[in-house]
Gaussian input, Z-matrix of N, CA and C with variables (Angstrom, degrees):
# hf/3-21g

backbone

0 1
 N
 C     1     B1
 C     2     B2     1     A1
 N     3     B3     2     A2     1     D1
 C     4     B4     3     A3     2     D2
 C     5     B5     4     A4     3     D3
 N     6     B6     5     A5     4     D4
 C     7     B7     6     A6     5     D5
 C     8     B8     7     A7     6     D6
 N     9     B9     8     A8     7     D7
 C    10    B10     9     A9     8     D8
 C    11    B11    10    A10     9     D9
 N    12    B12    11    A11    10    D10
 C    13    B13    12    A12    11    D11
 C    14    B14    13    A13    12    D12
 N    15    B15    14    A14    13    D13
 C    16    B16    15    A15    14    D14
 C    17    B17    16    A16    15    D15
 N    18    B18    17    A17    16    D16
 C    19    B19    18    A18    17    D17
 C    20    B20    19    A19    18    D18
 N    21    B21    20    A20    19    D19
 C    22    B22    21    A21    20    D20
 C    23    B23    22    A22    21    D21
 N    24    B24    23    A23    22    D22
 C    25    B25    24    A24    23    D23
 C    26    B26    25    A25    24    D24
 N    27    B27    26    A26    25    D25
 C    28    B28    27    A27    26    D26
 C    29    B29    28    A28    27    D27
 N    30    B30    29    A29    28    D28
 C    31    B31    30    A30    29    D29
 C    32    B32    31    A31    30    D30
 N    33    B33    32    A32    31    D31
 C    34    B34    33    A33    32    D32
 C    35    B35    34    A34    33    D33
 N    36    B36    35    A35    34    D34
 C    37    B37    36    A36    35    D35
 C    38    B38    37    A37    36    D36
 N    39    B39    38    A38    37    D37
 C    40    B40    39    A39    38    D38
 C    41    B41    40    A40    39    D39
 N    42    B42    41    A41    40    D40
 C    43    B43    42    A42    41    D41
 C    44    B44    43    A43    42    D42
 N    45    B45    44    A44    43    D43
 C    46    B46    45    A45    44    D44
 C    47    B47    46    A46    45    D45
 N    48    B48    47    A47    46    D46
 C    49    B49    48    A48    47    D47
 C    50    B50    49    A49    48    D48
 N    51    B51    50    A50    49    D49
 C    52    B52    51    A51    50    D50
 C    53    B53    52    A52    51    D51
 N    54    B54    53    A53    52    D52
 C    55    B55    54    A54    53    D53
 C    56    B56    55    A55    54    D54
 N    57    B57    56    A56    55    D55
 C    58    B58    57    A57    56    D56
 C    59    B59    58    A58    57    D57
 N    60    B60    59    A59    58    D58
 C    61    B61    60    A60    59    D59
 C    62    B62    61    A61    60    D60
 N    63    B63    62    A62    61    D61
 C    64    B64    63    A63    62    D62
 C    65    B65    64    A64    63    D63
 N    66    B66    65    A65    64    D64
 C    67    B67    66    A66    65    D65
 C    68    B68    67    A67    66    D66
 N    69    B69    68    A68    67    D67
 C    70    B70    69    A69    68    D68
 C    71    B71    70    A70    69    D69
 N    72    B72    71    A71    70    D70
 C    73    B73    72    A72    71    D71
 C    74    B74    73    A73    72    D72
 N    75    B75    74    A74    73    D73
 C    76    B76    75    A75    74    D74
 C    77    B77    76    A76    75    D75
 N    78    B78    77    A77    76    D76
 C    79    B79    78    A78    77    D77
 C    80    B80    79    A79    78    D78
 N    81    B81    80    A80    79    D79
 C    82    B82    81    A81    80    D80
 C    83    B83    82    A82    81    D81
 N    84    B84    83    A83    82    D82
 C    85    B85    84    A84    83    D83
 C    86    B86    85    A85    84    D84
 N    87    B87    86    A86    85    D85
 C    88    B88    87    A87    86    D86
 C    89    B89    88    A88    87    D87
 N    90    B90    89    A89    88    D88
 C    91    B91    90    A90    89    D89
 C    92    B92    91    A91    90    D90
 N    93    B93    92    A92    91    D91
 C    94    B94    93    A93    92    D92
 C    95    B95    94    A94    93    D93
 N    96    B96    95    A95    94    D94
 C    97    B97    96    A96    95    D95
 C    98    B98    97    A97    96    D96
 N    99    B99    98    A98    97    D97
 C   100   B100    99    A99    98    D98
 C   101   B101   100   A100    99    D99
 N   102   B102   101   A101   100   D100
 C   103   B103   102   A102   101   D101
 C   104   B104   103   A103   102   D102
 N   105   B105   104   A104   103   D103
 C   106   B106   105   A105   104   D104
 C   107   B107   106   A106   105   D105
 N   108   B108   107   A107   106   D106
 C   109   B109   108   A108   107   D107
 C   110   B110   109   A109   108   D108
 N   111   B111   110   A110   109   D109
 C   112   B112   111   A111   110   D110
 C   113   B113   112   A112   111   D111
 N   114   B114   113   A113   112   D112
 C   115   B115   114   A114   113   D113
 C   116   B116   115   A115   114   D114
 N   117   B117   116   A116   115   D115
 C   118   B118   117   A117   116   D116
 C   119   B119   118   A118   117   D117
 N   120   B120   119   A119   118   D118
 C   121   B121   120   A120   119   D119
 C   122   B122   121   A121   120   D120
 N   123   B123   122   A122   121   D121
 C   124   B124   123   A123   122   D122
 C   125   B125   124   A124   123   D123
 N   126   B126   125   A125   124   D124
 C   127   B127   126   A126   125   D125
 C   128   B128   127   A127   126   D126
 N   129   B129   128   A128   127   D127
 C   130   B130   129   A129   128   D128
 C   131   B131   130   A130   129   D129
 N   132   B132   131   A131   130   D130
 C   133   B133   132   A132   131   D131
 C   134   B134   133   A133   132   D132
 N   135   B135   134   A134   133   D133
 C   136   B136   135   A135   134   D134
 C   137   B137   136   A136   135   D135
 N   138   B138   137   A137   136   D136
 C   139   B139   138   A138   137   D137
 C   140   B140   139   A139   138   D138
 N   141   B141   140   A140   139   D139
 C   142   B142   141   A141   140   D140
 C   143   B143   142   A142   141   D141
 N   144   B144   143   A143   142   D142
 C   145   B145   144   A144   143   D143
 C   146   B146   145   A145   144   D144
 N   147   B147   146   A146   145   D145
 C   148   B148   147   A147   146   D146
 C   149   B149   148   A148   147   D147
 N   150   B150   149   A149   148   D148
 C   151   B151   150   A150   149   D149
 C   152   B152   151   A151   150   D150
 N   153   B153   152   A152   151   D151
 C   154   B154   153   A153   152   D152
 C   155   B155   154   A154   153   D153
 N   156   B156   155   A155   154   D154
 C   157   B157   156   A156   155   D155
 C   158   B158   157   A157   156   D156
 N   159   B159   158   A158   157   D157
 C   160   B160   159   A159   158   D158
 C   161   B161   160   A160   159   D159
 N   162   B162   161   A161   160   D160
 C   163   B163   162   A162   161   D161
 C   164   B164   163   A163   162   D162
 N   165   B165   164   A164   163   D163
 C   166   B166   165   A165   164   D164
 C   167   B167   166   A166   165   D165
 N   168   B168   167   A167   166   D166
 C   169   B169   168   A168   167   D167
 C   170   B170   169   A169   168   D168
 N   171   B171   170   A170   169   D169
 C   172   B172   171   A171   170   D170
 C   173   B173   172   A172   171   D171

   B1=1.5249
   B2=1.5204
   B3=1.3718
   B4=1.4590
   B5=1.4376
   B6=1.3284
   B7=1.4404
   B8=1.4779
   B9=1.3925
   B10=1.4961
   B11=1.5465
   B12=1.2427
   B13=1.5216
   B14=1.4989
   B15=1.3906
   B16=1.3953
   B17=1.5201
   B18=1.2895
   B19=1.4919
   B20=1.5523
   B21=1.3680
   B22=1.4695
   B23=1.5452
   B24=1.2927
   B25=1.4289
   B26=1.5569
   B27=1.2506
   B28=1.4298
   B29=1.4754
   B30=1.3763
   B31=1.4296
   B32=1.5353
   B33=1.3378
   B34=1.4929
   B35=1.4786
   B36=1.3084
   B37=1.4528
   B38=1.5199
   B39=1.3280
   B40=1.4603
   B41=1.5536
   B42=1.2531
   B43=1.5348
   B44=1.5091
   B45=1.3414
   B46=1.4240
   B47=1.4431
   B48=1.2882
   B49=1.5185
   B50=1.5928
   B51=1.3780
   B52=1.4282
   B53=1.5542
   B54=1.3440
   B55=1.4746
   B56=1.4625
   B57=1.3166
   B58=1.4262
   B59=1.4947
   B60=1.2351
   B61=1.5186
   B62=1.5391
   B63=1.3091
   B64=1.4185
   B65=1.5032
   B66=1.3752
   B67=1.4325
   B68=1.5237
   B69=1.2300
   B70=1.4883
   B71=1.4553
   B72=1.3030
   B73=1.5294
   B74=1.4487
   B75=1.4252
   B76=1.4237
   B77=1.5261
   B78=1.2887
   B79=1.4295
   B80=1.5729
   B81=1.3764
   B82=1.4749
   B83=1.5185
   B84=1.3711
   B85=1.4807
   B86=1.5402
   B87=1.3136
   B88=1.4174
   B89=1.5869
   B90=1.2910
   B91=1.4775
   B92=1.5829
   B93=1.3729
   B94=1.5100
   B95=1.4523
   B96=1.3882
   B97=1.4535
   B98=1.5479
   B99=1.2853
   B100=1.4925
   B101=1.4854
   B102=1.3562
   B103=1.4566
   B104=1.4934
   B105=1.3401
   B106=1.4745
   B107=1.5135
   B108=1.3826
   B109=1.4609
   B110=1.4839
   B111=1.3520
   B112=1.5179
   B113=1.5451
   B114=1.3204
   B115=1.3863
   B116=1.5738
   B117=1.3162
   B118=1.4663
   B119=1.5782
   B120=1.2679
   B121=1.4866
   B122=1.5332
   B123=1.3756
   B124=1.4989
   B125=1.5323
   B126=1.2961
   B127=1.4636
   B128=1.5102
   B129=1.4053
   B130=1.4461
   B131=1.5899
   B132=1.2555
   B133=1.4455
   B134=1.4204
   B135=1.3966
   B136=1.4745
   B137=1.5236
   B138=1.3237
   B139=1.5069
   B140=1.4527
   B141=1.2897
   B142=1.4750
   B143=1.4904
   B144=1.3801
   B145=1.3959
   B146=1.6079
   B147=1.3679
   B148=1.4706
   B149=1.5251
   B150=1.2463
   B151=1.4357
   B152=1.6038
   B153=1.2866
   B154=1.4836
   B155=1.5546
   B156=1.2829
   B157=1.3571
   B158=1.5022
   B159=1.3475
   B160=1.4228
   B161=1.5219
   B162=1.2668
   B163=1.5424
   B164=1.4116
   B165=1.4185
   B166=1.4015
   B167=1.5032
   B168=1.3502
   B169=1.4929
   B170=1.5041
   B171=1.3433
   B172=1.4826
   B173=1.5608
   A1=110.13
   A2=113.75
   A3=117.31
   A4=114.17
   A5=118.74
   A6=123.04
   A7=106.87
   A8=116.92
   A9=122.38
   A10=107.13
   A11=113.99
   A12=114.27
   A13=108.41
   A14=113.99
   A15=119.19
   A16=112.71
   A17=114.49
   A18=120.29
   A19=113.34
   A20=115.28
   A21=118.87
   A22=114.88
   A23=116.81
   A24=118.74
   A25=112.13
   A26=120.94
   A27=121.83
   A28=111.36
   A29=118.21
   A30=119.80
   A31=108.35
   A32=113.46
   A33=124.15
   A34=109.18
   A35=115.86
   A36=124.27
   A37=108.01
   A38=118.09
   A39=121.83
   A40=109.84
   A41=118.93
   A42=120.14
   A43=110.98
   A44=121.77
   A45=125.71
   A46=110.67
   A47=118.44
   A48=116.71
   A49=112.32
   A50=113.59
   A51=118.85
   A52=116.23
   A53=112.43
   A54=123.25
   A55=111.85
   A56=118.74
   A57=121.86
   A58=113.64
   A59=116.84
   A60=122.85
   A61=111.05
   A62=117.17
   A63=118.56
   A64=111.25
   A65=114.63
   A66=124.66
   A67=113.18
   A68=117.66
   A69=123.77
   A70=110.79
   A71=116.65
   A72=121.34
   A73=110.93
   A74=118.78
   A75=119.77
   A76=112.98
   A77=120.07
   A78=126.86
   A79=112.55
   A80=115.35
   A81=122.11
   A82=109.47
   A83=117.48
   A84=119.17
   A85=113.76
   A86=116.94
   A87=121.37
   A88=116.52
   A89=110.68
   A90=116.09
   A91=113.10
   A92=113.51
   A93=116.49
   A94=113.11
   A95=119.29
   A96=123.44
   A97=108.82
   A98=120.80
   A99=120.75
   A100=107.70
   A101=119.63
   A102=125.32
   A103=112.76
   A104=114.97
   A105=120.10
   A106=113.72
   A107=118.29
   A108=118.11
   A109=116.70
   A110=116.52
   A111=119.30
   A112=110.01
   A113=114.56
   A114=121.75
   A115=107.80
   A116=114.49
   A117=122.47
   A118=110.00
   A119=119.26
   A120=122.42
   A121=109.07
   A122=117.53
   A123=120.98
   A124=110.30
   A125=114.88
   A126=122.03
   A127=111.80
   A128=115.46
   A129=119.80
   A130=108.28
   A131=119.57
   A132=120.69
   A133=112.04
   A134=117.32
   A135=120.90
   A136=106.21
   A137=112.74
   A138=119.99
   A139=111.22
   A140=120.29
   A141=125.11
   A142=109.22
   A143=119.76
   A144=121.91
   A145=111.14
   A146=109.27
   A147=114.49
   A148=112.69
   A149=119.52
   A150=121.41
   A151=107.51
   A152=114.15
   A153=118.69
   A154=110.02
   A155=116.53
   A156=114.82
   A157=115.24
   A158=116.67
   A159=119.96
   A160=109.25
   A161=118.56
   A162=123.67
   A163=115.63
   A164=116.38
   A165=120.30
   A166=113.95
   A167=120.17
   A168=122.73
   A169=105.70
   A170=115.67
   A171=118.56
   A172=113.51
   D1=128.65
   D2=177.71
   D3=-76.14
   D4=148.21
   D5=176.28
   D6=-69.32
   D7=143.99
   D8=176.61
   D9=-113.48
   D10=150.98
   D11=170.41
   D12=-79.77
   D13=151.57
   D14=179.20
   D15=-57.66
   D16=-35.89
   D17=-179.13
   D18=-67.54
   D19=-18.46
   D20=176.69
   D21=-88.53
   D22=-6.38
   D23=-178.87
   D24=-79.03
   D25=152.89
   D26=179.18
   D27=-68.47
   D28=152.76
   D29=179.73
   D30=-138.86
   D31=164.46
   D32=177.44
   D33=-139.57
   D34=171.18
   D35=178.51
   D36=-107.60
   D37=129.74
   D38=-175.89
   D39=-69.07
   D40=137.09
   D41=-176.24
   D42=-73.47
   D43=-21.13
   D44=-177.50
   D45=-93.10
   D46=-54.78
   D47=-171.05
   D48=-104.76
   D49=-4.62
   D50=173.64
   D51=63.59
   D52=24.90
   D53=172.71
   D54=-99.47
   D55=146.06
   D56=177.19
   D57=-74.65
   D58=143.92
   D59=172.99
   D60=-137.43
   D61=151.71
   D62=-175.62
   D63=-110.59
   D64=161.24
   D65=179.22
   D66=-49.59
   D67=138.44
   D68=172.19
   D69=-123.76
   D70=151.22
   D71=-176.97
   D72=-55.10
   D73=-41.44
   D74=-176.67
   D75=-65.84
   D76=-14.78
   D77=179.15
   D78=-93.26
   D79=-0.70
   D80=-169.27
   D81=-48.73
   D82=-51.24
   D83=-173.85
   D84=-77.59
   D85=-18.60
   D86=-172.31
   D87=-122.09
   D88=19.02
   D89=-172.59
   D90=-54.04
   D91=-35.37
   D92=-179.45
   D93=-67.97
   D94=-25.60
   D95=-177.32
   D96=-91.65
   D97=-10.16
   D98=-174.32
   D99=-74.67
   D100=124.60
   D101=-177.07
   D102=-118.00
   D103=-26.24
   D104=-174.59
   D105=-120.59
   D106=148.40
   D107=-178.98
   D108=-74.69
   D109=-17.42
   D110=-176.62
   D111=-157.74
   D112=168.13
   D113=-179.98
   D114=-61.04
   D115=-44.53
   D116=-179.86
   D117=-54.64
   D118=-46.55
   D119=-179.67
   D120=-69.66
   D121=-34.18
   D122=175.89
   D123=-60.46
   D124=-43.57
   D125=-174.99
   D126=-72.36
   D127=-29.75
   D128=-176.92
   D129=-96.21
   D130=8.19
   D131=-178.36
   D132=-54.15
   D133=144.08
   D134=-178.66
   D135=-71.29
   D136=136.22
   D137=174.97
   D138=-74.85
   D139=140.95
   D140=176.29
   D141=-65.05
   D142=147.93
   D143=-178.97
   D144=-55.63
   D145=130.96
   D146=178.44
   D147=79.94
   D148=-3.79
   D149=-178.33
   D150=-90.49
   D151=156.56
   D152=177.44
   D153=-124.34
   D154=160.40
   D155=175.69
   D156=-72.36
   D157=135.02
   D158=-178.66
   D159=-91.56
   D160=102.99
   D161=176.15
   D162=-91.81
   D163=0.34
   D164=177.10
   D165=84.14
   D166=0.08
   D167=175.78
   D168=-98.02
   D169=101.19
   D170=173.59
   D171=-98.81

């Protein structure tokens, strides 16, 4: 496999912080589902209107 420049990798915009982030090897199989740049942003994601946090206690 040929080396790729970081500037040639696909990128997305984080839904929480609105910063761009680039493809990582650990996201290779799930790139289409990745929405946030980090675990921190995923935890701080804005909740949908009327939605509540699901803590698993029903």
